[in-house]
C-alpha positions in Angstrom: 8.2 5.3 -18.0 6.4 2.3 -16.5 7.1 1.0 -13.0 6.2 -2.7 -12.3 4.1 -3.3 -9.2 4.2 0.4 -8.1 0.7 1.6 -8.8 2.5 4.1 -11.1 3.2 6.4 -8.2 -0.4 7.2 -7.4 -1.7 7.8 -3.9 -3.1 4.9 -2.0 -6.0 5.1 0.5 -6.4 2.3 3.0 -8.4 1.5 6.1 -6.7 1.5 9.5 -8.9 -1.5 10.4 -7.1 -4.0 8.1 -3.6 -5.4 7.7 -3.0 -2.9 5.0 -1.2 -0.2 7.1 1.7 -2.8 7.3 2.0 -2.6 3.6 1.2 1.1 3.0 3.4 2.4 5.8 3.9 6.2 5.4 3.5 6.0 1.7 -0.3 5.8 1.9 -3.2 7.7 3.4 -5.7 6.2 5.9 -9.3 6.5 6.9 -10.4 5.6 10.4 -13.8 4.2 9.6 -16.0 3.4 6.7 -18.4 6.4 7.0 -18.6 8.1 3.7 -17.7 11.6 5.1 -14.7 10.2 6.9 -13.5 8.5 3.8 -14.1 11.6 1.7 -12.2 13.8 4.1 -9.2 11.3 4.1 -9.2 11.4 0.3 -9.3 15.2 0.0 -6.6 15.6 2.6 -4.5 12.8 1.1 -4.7 14.2 -2.4 -3.6 17.6 -1.1 -0.7 16.2 0.9 0.4 14.0 -2.0 0.6 17.1 -4.3 2.1 19.4 -1.7 4.8 16.9 -0.7 5.4 15.6 -4.2 5.1 12.0 -3.0 5.1 10.2 -6.4 8.7 9.1 -6.1 8.2 8.1 -2.4 5.3 5.8 -3.4 7.3 4.3 -6.3 10.3 3.6 -4.0 8.1 2.1 -1.3 6.3 -0.2 -3.8 9.6 -1.4 -5.2 10.3 -3.2 -1.9 7.6 -5.7 -2.8 8.2 -8.6 -5.2 5.4 -10.9 -6.3 7.8 -13.7 -7.2 9.5 -13.6 -3.7 6.1 -13.4 -2.0 4.9 -16.5 -3.9 8.0 -18.4 -2.9 7.5 -17.4 0.7 3.9 -18.7 0.6 5.0 -22.0 -0.9 7.6 -22.4 1.8 5.1 -21.7 4.5 2.5 -24.2 3.0 5.2 -26.8 2.8 6.1 -26.3 6.5 2.5 -26.4 7.5 1.9 -29.6 5.6 5.1 -31.1 6.8 6.5 -31.5 3.4 
């Protein structure tokens, strides 16, 4: 079965030093810095937690909150407001 815009229920790994934690919420795993060992540790622990907690459905459900069409419309509205249109 294919799930649009869901990453197919795969684990996501994000930096805590970006805006991405707002998107990933508790359905993603995070690394605190860009040191290779830190990133590797986050990956190993995340993969383990993903498997142990059977998180595939959680990731899919979280991803389904986002809609590219709606997001594009929101950006167009913002641009119109900024440009005074």
